[in-house]
N, C-alpha and C positions, 0 to 999 in steps of 0.2 A: 504494500500500500504506500503510495508516494504522495507526499505533500498534502497531508490531510488539512493543513491550515488553509489551503487555497480553495476549499470546497465552496466557500461563499462567492467565489468569482462568478458563478453562474446566476447569482441573484441580481436581477436588474429591475426588480419590482413587478409584482403581479399586475395583470391588466386591470385598470380601473374602468369599468364599463358604465352602462347607463345607470344613473343614480335614482332617477324618478321614472316610474312606469308611465306610459301614455295613459291618460285618463279614459275610462270607458264610459261611453254615453248610454245611460239607461232609459233615455226618453223614448217615447213611442216608436216602436219599430215592428216590422212584420216578420213573420217566420222566414228564415232563410236569408234575411238581410244582415249585413255586417253591423255590429254594434260598436265598432271601434272608431273613434273620431280623434284625429291628431289635433293637438293644440294649434291655434292659428299662427302663433309666432314662437317657434322653438328657439331657445337661447342656449348656445353652445359655448364651451370653453375647453381648454386642454391644459395638461401639465406635462412638463418634460421629466420623465421618470429618472433619468440619470442625474439631473440637477437636484431633484427632491432627495434622492438617496445620498448624494454627496454632502448635502447640508442638513439633513435631518439628524439631530443629536441622538435620538433613540437608536437609530440604525447604526450610527457610527460607534456608539458605545457597545451595542450588542455584537457588532462585527469584531471589535477589538477583543471582546471576551471570548468569542468562539474561535478566533484566530489563535489566541493564547492557549486555549484548551486543545486546539488541533495540534499545535506544536508540542505540547506536553504529551499528548497521546502518541504522536509520531515518534518522539524521543523514546518513550517507554517501549514502543513496538520494536524500534531499532535495537534497544538494549537487550530485550528478550531474544530477538533474532540472532544477535551476536553471541549471546550466551549459548544458545543452541548450536550455533555453528562451531563454537569452540569445543563443545562436547563431541560433535561429529568428527572434527579434526583430530581430537585426542583418540577417539576410537580407531580411526584409520591409521594413526601413527603407531598405535600399540597392538594392532590386529594380529601381527605375527607372533606376539607373545601370549595370545589368548587361546584357551582351549575352545573346541567347537561349541561346547555348552555355554561358556562365558560369552563368546562372540554372538551366539544366537540370543542370549538374554539381553545383551546390550543393544542388539539390533531391534528387538521388540520394544525395549524401553525408549530408544531414540525415535522409533516409529510412532509411538504414542505421543511423545513430546512434540513431534512435528505436526501430528494431527491436532493436538491441543493448541499449538501455535497458530495454525490456520483458522481454527474456530475463534480464537481470540482476535485475530486480524479481522475476521468477518464481523465480530461483535462491535469492534471499534468503528468499522465502516458504517454499520447500521446506526450506531449511536450518533455519529456525525451527520448522517442523513436525516435522522430524527430531529436533531438540533436545527438543521437547515429548514426542515419542513415547518417546525414550530415558529421560527423566525419569519418565514414567508407568510404564514397564516397570521401572525401577529401584525406584520406590516400591513397586510391587506385589511384586516379589521380596523386598525387604527386610522389608516388613510381614508378608507371609505366612510367610516363613521364621521370623521372630520368634514369630509366633502359634503356629506348630507346636510350637516349643520350649516356649512358655508353656503350651500345652494339655497337653503331656506331664506337666508338673509340677502341673497343677491339675485334671486329669481332664476337661477340656472336650472335647466331641466336635464342637461346632458354634460358630462365631463369626460373627455377622452384622454387616453395616454398617448403621448407623442414621442416616438423614438424610431429607430431604424427597423424595429420588428413590428411596428404597428401599421394599421391600414391608413393612418392619417399621413398624407404626403405633404401637406402644406397647411399652415395656420398663421393668420396675421398676428403680429405681436400683441395687438390689443385684446386678444382673448386668451393670452397666455397668463394663467393665474399661478404659475409655479412659485414665484416669490411670496405671494400671499399665503399659499398653502404651507410652504416651509416655515414662515413666521408663525402661522397659527399652530402648526404641529409642535414647533419648539416651545411656544408659549404654554401649550397644554402639557407637554412633557415636563417642563420646568415646574409648573404648578403641581403636577403629579408627584414629583420627587420631593417638593417642599411640604406637601400635605398628603402623605400616603394614606390610602384608605385602609382602615383597620376593620377586621371582621367583627361583627357584633355577636358576642357570646352570651348576651343577657336576655335575648328575646324569649327564650323558652323557660327562663327561670320563674317567671310569674305568669299566672293565668288569671 
């Protein structure tokens, strides 16, 4: 397993899609007719995902934490791998001095250790993948939750993600809300750290 600390390189922000559903018209209609009516004036905006990630304090902090963890896991794996390799080298070096029974016993022991090492390697890879998935989900939830509140105050109905992987090929600067989003997200995260929410353990004590 190489360079576990770089696992985050693939995260460029999950797609931020439609925030508000088109309103359904329930006014008199006949069977078989469409009941969907698009708003007269749709208001769009977009965010540059790479810019948001670059300046979002929550992501920067979490990325640093996961990179540090990845380096630690990678070092631990290398240490275990080197220790196993040393045992294999020692076995090969002393093979001529071993009886058939001793050699067979050592081979079985080394085989088990190699298998355990592979299982440990797989567990580390899964752990890093789980960490990545949790961060991706957290980013999505945080950003979309903020955008919904932002849209309520600005009249936006759709916010798009604008980068090389998106279907948005062009957007005028006037509808780029990346800076506003970064500021709002960082303000929320700062308040969250200053006033962490504590779980209420007193609710069930009294009836």
